[in-house]
VOBA-907975 format. One record per residue (C-alpha): residue number from 1; residue in one letter; x, y, z. Coordinates in pm, whole numbers, plus 50000, padded with zeros to 5 digits. Each point is the difference from the previous one (the first is absolute). Layout:
{zalum NUM,'A',{X,Y,Z}}
...
This chain:
{zalum 1,'M',{45094,21954,50951}}
{zalum 2,'T',{50013,49639,49934}}
{zalum 3,'P',{50113,49819,50355}}
{zalum 4,'V',{50310,49834,49954}}
{zalum 5,'P',{49959,49649,50103}}
{zalum 6,'F',{50150,49863,50290}}
{zalum 7,'F',{50166,49740,49901}}
{zalum 8,'C',{50229,50254,49810}}
{zalum 9,'R',{50064,50235,50237}}
{zalum 10,'Y',{50100,49754,50251}}
{zalum 11,'S',{50244,49888,49721}}
{zalum 12,'S',{50165,50332,49948}}
{zalum 13,'L',{50018,50003,50370}}
{zalum 14,'E',{50197,49708,50034}}
{zalum 15,'K',{50257,50109,49730}}
{zalum 16,'A',{50038,50338,50240}}
{zalum 17,'L',{50032,49866,50267}}
{zalum 18,'P',{50367,49841,49920}}
{zalum 19,'V',{50094,50360,49909}}
{zalum 20,'L',{49901,50180,50283}}
{zalum 21,'G',{50165,49715,50232}}
{zalum 22,'D',{50318,50107,49807}}
{zalum 23,'S',{49990,50351,50106}}
{zalum 24,'V',{49911,49952,50356}}
{zalum 25,'E',{50292,49777,49993}}
{zalum 26,'Q',{50202,50251,49830}}
{zalum 27,'M',{49943,50310,50231}}
{zalum 28,'R',{50098,49760,50295}}
{zalum 29,'S',{50352,49893,49906}}
{zalum 30,'N',{50061,50373,49863}}
{zalum 31,'G',{49869,50201,50296}}
{zalum 32,'P',{49765,50301,49960}}
{zalum 33,'D',{49987,50191,49684}}
{zalum 34,'P',{50186,50332,50061}}
{zalum 35,'N',{49782,50185,49764}}
{zalum 36,'L',{49709,49947,50182}}
{zalum 37,'D',{49842,50325,50185}}
{zalum 38,'N',{50086,49913,50362}}
{zalum 39,'G',{49971,50209,50270}}
{zalum 40,'K',{50361,50120,49985}}
{zalum 41,'T',{49980,50112,49666}}
{zalum 42,'R',{49715,50188,50050}}
{zalum 43,'M',{50194,50225,50286}}
{zalum 44,'L',{50263,50029,49744}}
{zalum 45,'T',{49742,50131,49742}}
{zalum 46,'R',{49892,50225,50239}}
{zalum 47,'R',{50281,50179,50116}}
{zalum 48,'K',{50150,50046,49613}}
{zalum 49,'R',{49621,50170,49966}}
{zalum 50,'I',{50156,50268,50307}}
{zalum 51,'V',{50311,50042,49886}}
{zalum 52,'F',{49889,50054,49628}}
{zalum 53,'S',{49712,50274,50132}}
{zalum 54,'A',{50218,50177,50235}}
{zalum 55,'V',{50275,50026,49704}}
{zalum 56,'A',{49725,50146,49771}}
{zalum 57,'A',{49940,50200,50212}}
{zalum 58,'L',{50316,50137,50104}}
{zalum 59,'I',{50134,50075,49686}}
{zalum 60,'P',{49769,50268,49924}}
{zalum 61,'L',{50043,50158,50333}}
{zalum 62,'F',{50338,49989,49939}}
{zalum 63,'F',{50025,50160,49692}}
{zalum 64,'L',{49769,50211,50158}}
{zalum 65,'I',{50237,50119,50270}}
{zalum 66,'L',{50287,49995,49746}}
{zalum 67,'A',{49849,50266,49792}}
{zalum 68,'A',{49855,50175,50336}}
{zalum 69,'E',{50417,50010,50068}}
{zalum 70,'I',{50102,50094,49685}}
{zalum 71,'R',{49762,50316,50006}}
{zalum 72,'M',{50088,50123,50305}}
{zalum 73,'R',{50375,49995,49920}}
{zalum 74,'L',{49936,50187,49711}}
{zalum 75,'K',{49851,50233,50188}}
{zalum 76,'F',{50269,50048,50260}}
{zalum 77,'S',{50259,50018,49675}}
{zalum 78,'K',{49820,50285,49938}}
{zalum 79,'A',{50035,50148,50341}}
{zalum 80,'A',{50370,49913,49976}}
{zalum 81,'V',{50044,50221,49712}}
{zalum 82,'A',{49810,50269,50181}}
{zalum 83,'E',{50226,49935,50300}}
{zalum 84,'A',{50287,50129,49698}}
{zalum 85,'R',{49953,50315,50218}}
{zalum 86,'R',{50264,49855,50249}}
{zalum 87,'V',{50279,49819,50004}}
{zalum 88,'I',{50185,49769,50237}}
{zalum 89,'D',{50296,50184,50169}}
{zalum 90,'P',{50274,49817,50228}}
{zalum 91,'E',{49968,50273,50281}}
{zalum 92,'L',{49674,50097,49990}}
{zalum 93,'G',{49828,49715,49935}}
{zalum 94,'W',{49818,50156,49659}}
{zalum 95,'K',{49975,50347,49887}}
{zalum 96,'P',{49829,50174,49732}}
{zalum 97,'T',{50097,49961,49647}}
{zalum 98,'P',{50267,50264,49877}}
{zalum 99,'N',{49867,50142,49682}}
{zalum 100,'L',{49698,49870,49989}}
{zalum 101,'V',{49689,50191,49801}}
{zalum 102,'R',{49687,49801,49984}}
{zalum 103,'E',{49683,50172,49829}}
{zalum 104,'G',{49663,49907,49995}}
{zalum 105,'T',{49645,49985,50106}}
{zalum 106,'A',{49917,49968,50404}}
{zalum 107,'I',{49685,49937,50108}}
{zalum 108,'D',{49897,50076,50344}}
{zalum 109,'A',{49692,49892,50282}}
{zalum 110,'L',{49733,50148,49862}}
{zalum 111,'R',{50102,49835,49638}}
{zalum 112,'R',{50151,50299,49896}}
{zalum 113,'P',{50284,50073,49672}}
{zalum 114,'S',{50279,50229,50066}}
{zalum 115,'K',{50274,49990,49766}}
{zalum 116,'F',{50358,50007,50099}}
{zalum 117,'R',{50383,50026,49999}}
{zalum 118,'M',{50212,49907,50252}}
{zalum 119,'T',{50361,50048,49992}}
{zalum 120,'Q',{50285,49898,50284}}
{zalum 121,'N',{50374,50132,49921}}
{zalum 122,'A',{50306,49814,50027}}
{zalum 123,'D',{50006,49989,50359}}
{zalum 124,'G',{49657,49902,50057}}
{zalum 125,'F',{49831,50355,50077}}
{zalum 126,'R',{49676,50109,49837}}
{zalum 127,'L',{50069,50334,50059}}
{zalum 128,'A',{50422,50154,49997}}
{zalum 129,'G',{50038,50439,50093}}
{zalum 130,'D',{50275,50135,49929}}
{zalum 131,'P',{50312,49946,50211}}
{zalum 132,'A',{50126,50322,49933}}
{zalum 133,'T',{49689,50226,50108}}
{zalum 134,'T',{50044,50267,50261}}
{zalum 135,'R',{49653,49952,50100}}
{zalum 136,'P',{49900,49746,50286}}
{zalum 137,'R',{49933,49664,49937}}
{zalum 138,'V',{49779,49725,50073}}
{zalum 139,'F',{50033,49647,50016}}
{zalum 140,'V',{49683,49776,49935}}
{zalum 141,'L',{50069,49664,50124}}
{zalum 142,'G',{49779,49732,50000}}
{zalum 143,'D',{49860,49627,49891}}
{zalum 144,'S',{49705,49941,49759}}
{zalum 145,'Y',{49809,50294,50066}}
{zalum 146,'T',{50279,50206,49874}}
{zalum 147,'Q',{50130,49755,49738}}
{zalum 148,'S',{49628,50055,49862}}
{zalum 149,'D',{49982,49725,49779}}
{zalum 150,'D',{49777,50095,49639}}
{zalum 151,'I',{49967,50388,50131}}
{zalum 152,'D',{50138,50229,49763}}
{zalum 153,'D',{50350,50194,50096}}
{zalum 154,'S',{49755,50357,49963}}
{zalum 155,'K',{49727,49844,50258}}
{zalum 156,'F',{50209,49818,50302}}
{zalum 157,'Y',{49970,50241,50252}}
{zalum 158,'P',{50394,50056,50046}}
{zalum 159,'A',{49947,50180,49668}}
{zalum 160,'L',{49715,50183,50093}}
{zalum 161,'L',{50131,50112,50320}}
{zalum 162,'A',{50339,50136,49772}}
{zalum 163,'R',{49754,50164,49826}}
{zalum 164,'S',{49819,50202,50270}}
{zalum 165,'I',{50326,50056,50202}}
{zalum 166,'P',{50222,50134,49711}}
{zalum 167,'E',{50215,50156,50270}}
{zalum 168,'A',{50175,49640,50111}}
{zalum 169,'E',{50143,49748,49761}}
{zalum 170,'F',{49857,49634,50060}}
{zalum 171,'W',{50158,49675,49962}}
{zalum 172,'A',{49731,49681,50025}}
{zalum 173,'F',{50143,49623,50061}}
{zalum 174,'G',{49760,49710,50066}}
{zalum 175,'C',{49994,49626,49961}}
{zalum 176,'S',{49709,49773,50047}}
{zalum 177,'G',{50029,49793,50320}}
{zalum 178,'Y',{50286,50179,50140}}
{zalum 179,'G',{50046,49999,50373}}
{zalum 180,'T',{50189,50324,50225}}
{zalum 181,'F',{50293,49791,50012}}
{zalum 182,'Q',{50011,49967,49613}}
{zalum 183,'Q',{49886,50363,50012}}
{zalum 184,'W',{50314,50146,50170}}
{zalum 185,'M',{50204,49790,49786}}
{zalum 186,'I',{49911,50192,49720}}
{zalum 187,'L',{50030,50349,50213}}
{zalum 188,'Q',{50375,49923,50113}}
{zalum 189,'K',{50068,49919,49589}}
{zalum 190,'H',{49854,50319,49911}}
{zalum 191,'V',{49982,50255,50275}}
{zalum 192,'A',{50363,50115,49908}}
{zalum 193,'K',{49896,50129,49644}}
{zalum 194,'I',{49654,50133,50096}}
{zalum 195,'R',{50086,50156,50341}}
{zalum 196,'P',{49633,50005,50108}}
{zalum 197,'S',{49848,50281,50196}}
{zalum 198,'V',{49696,49781,50025}}
{zalum 199,'L',{49960,49658,49982}}
{zalum 200,'L',{49646,49883,49984}}
{zalum 201,'L',{49949,49730,50083}}
{zalum 202,'Q',{49664,49764,49844}}
{zalum 203,'M',{49976,49686,50240}}
{zalum 204,'S',{49690,49756,50031}}
{zalum 205,'S',{49845,49800,50256}}
{zalum 206,'N',{50213,49671,49905}}
{zalum 207,'D',{50328,50157,49997}}
{zalum 208,'V',{49987,49918,50392}}
{zalum 209,'V',{49976,49607,49863}}
{zalum 210,'N',{50258,50053,49760}}
{zalum 211,'N',{50248,50119,50258}}
{zalum 212,'L',{50047,49679,50209}}
{zalum 213,'L',{50072,49715,49866}}
{zalum 214,'E',{49816,49753,50235}}
{zalum 215,'L',{49664,50193,49985}}
{zalum 216,'E',{49994,49979,49609}}
{zalum 217,'D',{50077,49660,49984}}
{zalum 218,'A',{49699,49939,50252}}
{zalum 219,'M',{49749,50221,49778}}
{zalum 220,'P',{50098,49811,49633}}
{zalum 221,'F',{49693,50200,49890}}
{zalum 222,'L',{50182,50293,50003}}
{zalum 223,'A',{50316,49909,49876}}
{zalum 224,'T',{50170,50091,49696}}
{zalum 225,'P',{50099,49753,49775}}
{zalum 226,'G',{50356,50075,50000}}
{zalum 227,'P',{50322,49953,50136}}
{zalum 228,'R',{50017,50312,50265}}
{zalum 229,'P',{50272,50131,50223}}
{zalum 230,'Y',{49962,50001,50408}}
{zalum 231,'L',{50163,50252,50232}}
{zalum 232,'M',{50105,49744,50304}}
{zalum 233,'D',{50009,50097,50335}}
{zalum 234,'D',{50370,49951,50008}}
{zalum 235,'G',{50023,50314,49701}}
{zalum 236,'T',{50069,49705,49697}}
{zalum 237,'T',{49799,49933,49701}}
{zalum 238,'K',{49799,49696,49943}}
{zalum 239,'F',{49834,49889,49706}}
{zalum 240,'H',{49692,49788,50014}}
{zalum 241,'F',{49727,49912,49803}}
{zalum 242,'S',{49639,50038,50180}}
{zalum 243,'T',{49764,49820,49734}}
{zalum 244,'R',{49630,49858,49972}}
{zalum 245,'D',{50140,49741,49727}}
{zalum 246,'K',{50059,49724,50252}}
{zalum 247,'G',{49861,49663,50001}}
{zalum 248,'L',{49779,49892,49654}}
{zalum 249,'R',{50004,50316,49896}}
{zalum 250,'R',{50356,50050,49926}}
{zalum 251,'Y',{49928,49775,49697}}
{zalum 252,'S',{49640,50060,49874}}
{zalum 253,'R',{49884,50337,49937}}
{zalum 254,'T',{49640,49863,49982}}
{zalum 255,'W',{50013,49842,50384}}
{zalum 256,'G',{50128,50375,50126}}
{zalum 257,'S',{49710,50179,49801}}
{zalum 258,'L',{49758,49787,50166}}
{zalum 259,'Q',{50141,50005,50351}}
{zalum 260,'D',{49984,50388,49910}}
{zalum 261,'R',{49620,49964,49975}}
{zalum 262,'F',{49942,49798,50260}}
{zalum 263,'D',{50223,50242,50218}}
{zalum 264,'A',{49734,50310,49894}}
{zalum 265,'I',{49747,49787,50073}}
{zalum 266,'V',{50059,49914,50353}}
{zalum 267,'N',{50166,50352,50088}}
{zalum 268,'K',{49680,50172,49823}}
{zalum 269,'S',{50038,50289,50257}}
{zalum 270,'E',{50337,50126,49861}}
{zalum 271,'R',{49813,50106,49706}}
{zalum 272,'W',{50025,50343,49967}}
{zalum 273,'V',{49688,50238,49971}}
{zalum 274,'P',{49984,50328,49906}}
{zalum 275,'G',{50067,50282,50281}}
{zalum 276,'Q',{50061,49706,50265}}
{zalum 277,'V',{50341,49936,50157}}
{zalum 278,'R',{50171,49683,49830}}
{zalum 279,'Q',{50038,49687,50211}}
{zalum 280,'Y',{50277,49824,49883}}
{zalum 281,'G',{50119,49660,50188}}
{zalum 282,'T',{49858,50062,50278}}
{zalum 283,'A',{49877,49674,50012}}
{zalum 284,'R',{50320,49799,49860}}
{zalum 285,'N',{50282,50223,50215}}
{zalum 286,'P',{50228,49761,50221}}
{zalum 287,'D',{49932,49899,50356}}
{zalum 288,'N',{50266,50230,50098}}
{zalum 289,'F',{49929,50271,49771}}
{zalum 290,'D',{49994,50267,50281}}
{zalum 291,'E',{50342,49918,50130}}
{zalum 292,'L',{50125,49977,49628}}
{zalum 293,'L',{49858,50334,49881}}
{zalum 294,'D',{50132,50164,50340}}
{zalum 295,'R',{50376,49873,49860}}
{zalum 296,'A',{49900,50110,49653}}
{zalum 297,'T',{49933,50323,50125}}
{zalum 298,'E',{50319,50088,50148}}
{zalum 299,'K',{50165,49873,49715}}
{zalum 300,'T',{49810,50256,49804}}
{zalum 301,'V',{50055,50282,50266}}
{zalum 302,'A',{50398,49925,49947}}
{zalum 303,'L',{49939,50015,49610}}
{zalum 304,'L',{49882,50357,50002}}
{zalum 305,'R',{50269,50106,50287}}
{zalum 306,'K',{50263,49909,49725}}
{zalum 307,'M',{49807,50126,49714}}
{zalum 308,'Q',{49996,50360,50202}}
{zalum 309,'T',{50407,49941,50022}}
{zalum 310,'T',{50035,49950,49710}}
{zalum 311,'I',{49863,50301,49848}}
{zalum 312,'G',{50176,50179,50244}}
{zalum 313,'P',{49856,50258,50332}}
{zalum 314,'D',{49970,50311,49730}}
{zalum 315,'A',{49774,49777,49786}}
{zalum 316,'K',{49592,49909,50130}}
{zalum 317,'L',{49828,49697,49943}}
{zalum 318,'I',{49639,49965,50002}}
{zalum 319,'A',{49787,49714,49921}}
{zalum 320,'F',{49676,49883,49864}}
{zalum 321,'Y',{49770,49672,49982}}
{zalum 322,'D',{49788,49841,49736}}
{zalum 323,'E',{49720,49868,50215}}
{zalum 324,'D',{49813,49938,50355}}
{zalum 325,'V',{50087,49597,50048}}
{zalum 326,'P',{49952,49911,50379}}
{zalum 327,'P',{50252,49919,50153}}
{zalum 328,'L',{50259,50008,49776}}
{zalum 329,'S',{49906,50401,49926}}
{zalum 330,'D',{49991,50062,50360}}
{zalum 331,'A',{50331,49849,50079}}
{zalum 332,'L',{50170,50234,49667}}
{zalum 333,'K',{49899,50292,50177}}
{zalum 334,'R',{50121,49885,50316}}
{zalum 335,'A',{50316,49940,49847}}
{zalum 336,'C',{50010,50349,49796}}
{zalum 337,'K',{49878,50162,50344}}
{zalum 338,'L',{50273,49807,50219}}
{zalum 339,'A',{50274,50103,49688}}
{zalum 340,'G',{49894,50352,50023}}
{zalum 341,'V',{49908,49995,49668}}
{zalum 342,'D',{49698,50246,49878}}
{zalum 343,'L',{49723,49777,49826}}
{zalum 344,'I',{49752,50161,49801}}
{zalum 345,'D',{49682,49783,50057}}
{zalum 346,'T',{49710,50153,49830}}
{zalum 347,'I',{50041,49821,49654}}
{zalum 348,'G',{49833,49642,50083}}
{zalum 349,'P',{49689,50146,50214}}
{zalum 350,'A',{49936,50273,49715}}
{zalum 351,'M',{49996,49751,49741}}
{zalum 352,'M',{49801,49748,50178}}
{zalum 353,'A',{49766,50263,50110}}
{zalum 354,'E',{49868,50068,49683}}
{zalum 355,'E',{50070,49695,49838}}
{zalum 356,'G',{49710,49864,50288}}
{zalum 357,'R',{49771,50360,49914}}
{zalum 358,'Q',{50061,49867,49616}}
{zalum 359,'K',{49962,49624,50113}}
{zalum 360,'K',{50270,49932,49680}}
{zalum 361,'F',{50362,49989,49984}}
{zalum 362,'V',{50056,50326,49848}}
{zalum 363,'Y',{50383,50004,50121}}
{zalum 364,'R',{50080,49665,49865}}
{zalum 365,'T',{50175,49806,49721}}
{zalum 366,'I',{49848,49657,49886}}
{zalum 367,'D',{50154,49841,50309}}
{zalum 368,'K',{49790,50193,50230}}
{zalum 369,'W',{50335,50151,50237}}
{zalum 370,'H',{50181,50166,49818}}
{zalum 371,'W',{49941,50380,49839}}
{zalum 372,'N',{49901,50128,49667}}
{zalum 373,'D',{49994,50302,49845}}
{zalum 374,'A',{49770,50120,50233}}
{zalum 375,'G',{50161,49883,50305}}
{zalum 376,'H',{50308,50154,49915}}
{zalum 377,'E',{49851,50338,49948}}
{zalum 378,'V',{49839,49952,50326}}
{zalum 379,'V',{50399,49859,50175}}
{zalum 380,'A',{50122,50340,49847}}
{zalum 381,'D',{49733,50203,50076}}
{zalum 382,'L',{50028,49910,50391}}
{zalum 383,'L',{50379,50002,49969}}
{zalum 384,'E',{50104,50310,49891}}
{zalum 385,'D',{49949,50239,50322}}
{zalum 386,'P',{50184,49757,50248}}
{zalum 387,'V',{50284,50001,49729}}
{zalum 388,'R',{50028,50357,49941}}
{zalum 389,'D',{49984,50004,50386}}
{zalum 390,'A',{50302,49795,50024}}
{zalum 391,'L',{50195,50198,49706}}
{zalum 392,'G',{49911,50347,50170}}
{zalum 393,'L',{49785,50106,49736}}
{zalum 394,'D',{49685,50231,49983}}
{zalum 395,'R',{49701,49771,49996}}
{zalum 396,'A',{49834,50067,49694}}
{zalum 397,'E',{49727,50227,49974}}
{zalum 398,'S',{49677,49800,49933}}
{zalum 399,'G',{49614,50044,49974}}
{zalum 400,'A',{49935,49689,50135}}
{zalum 401,'A',{50115,49775,50316}}
{zalum 402,'P',{50148,49667,49855}}
{zalum 403,'E',{49698,49802,50154}}
{zalum 404,'A',{49831,50189,49758}}
{zalum 405,'K',{50188,49810,49676}}
{zalum 406,'I',{49880,49658,50187}}
{zalum 407,'A',{49666,50046,49847}}
{zalum 408,'R',{50025,49957,49672}}
{zalum 409,'D',{49744,49824,49828}}
{zalum 410,'P',{50179,49780,49729}}
{zalum 411,'K',{49724,50015,49778}}
{zalum 412,'S',{49988,50351,49970}}
{zalum 413,'D',{50378,50019,50032}}
{zalum 414,'P',{50184,49978,49621}}
{zalum 415,'N',{50379,50005,50154}}
{zalum 416,'T',{49874,49651,50158}}
{zalum 417,'S',{49890,49833,49687}}
{zalum 418,'R',{50316,50106,49788}}
């Protein structure tokens, strides 16, 4: 590299100094340059980066939640279509859809398919006898177990009973979610036409809860999502909506689903195991549960007595229930005893014993609660003799006791997979 002479370097520096001096003077007169990267600017830039990163992360999360919400609402809309089996009623709260005809394939708890044709007449009855008959009359009255969603008309237990007791005429009415008060209202409406010799009342353990407004409101995990009429202590009727859809779950199906999953984890002990008594809600009962349950039992006793008065002294009221779910089922048994109602208590224990032996839900629909085709056969088997006794008819001769009919293996029984 050729060295630059000193005088040349000096000459250049001499020329540059005035320019540099002018720049310094200009900075002094104009103040600091706002474009310079001072500490404040760096902090502002860092905040912008944080906000931008947060927004960038939230945008896909928002669309993920939106997609989940759309999916859940589509799922619930399908459920709403299924709920076309019931419609709103100003007196009953809701009722079976008049003149309903549904056909399809049901799947039970063991994933076995079964074709069905389900019908309800203009009054919501699934089975309607001849009002002009001279035979004794049986009115089967219940809730979802008697409405028997997705069970064929020929396979639900009242139809099976009608075939096994041809000496009597049968009517059957059931509606999902009904409590004893709503069932009594149905009885009042149709008793003059049917004039039953026997009222066969199908009860569920949660009926006791459904019969007291304060108890159902305190146990929203058992509440029915619809306006229910309650019989108050002063004899008046009050409509009330006990629902789980409170707070954020009123507006978000996704949040409700997440909350249900969390509850299932927390209340893991409530999961039903074949052959074991179901523990449902014991960890979620209100602090004053015992007091409310006693009041609900008294209310159920009063309603059962109203039913007996409605059918008259010459008719007989007998009842049966679905499952043992203590302490609710214990309250139901106590109510029947105090009301003087004969209670058939063999169905739940018999099913539970057989399902425990096979270690699977052989008598349940996909929800593991209600009865599938095989379950309805068992119910009809175990009800036949008590109904005959109530009617004053001779018991049918059979080579096997009803208990023996319980021990059927669905794999070898062609009737359970039709």
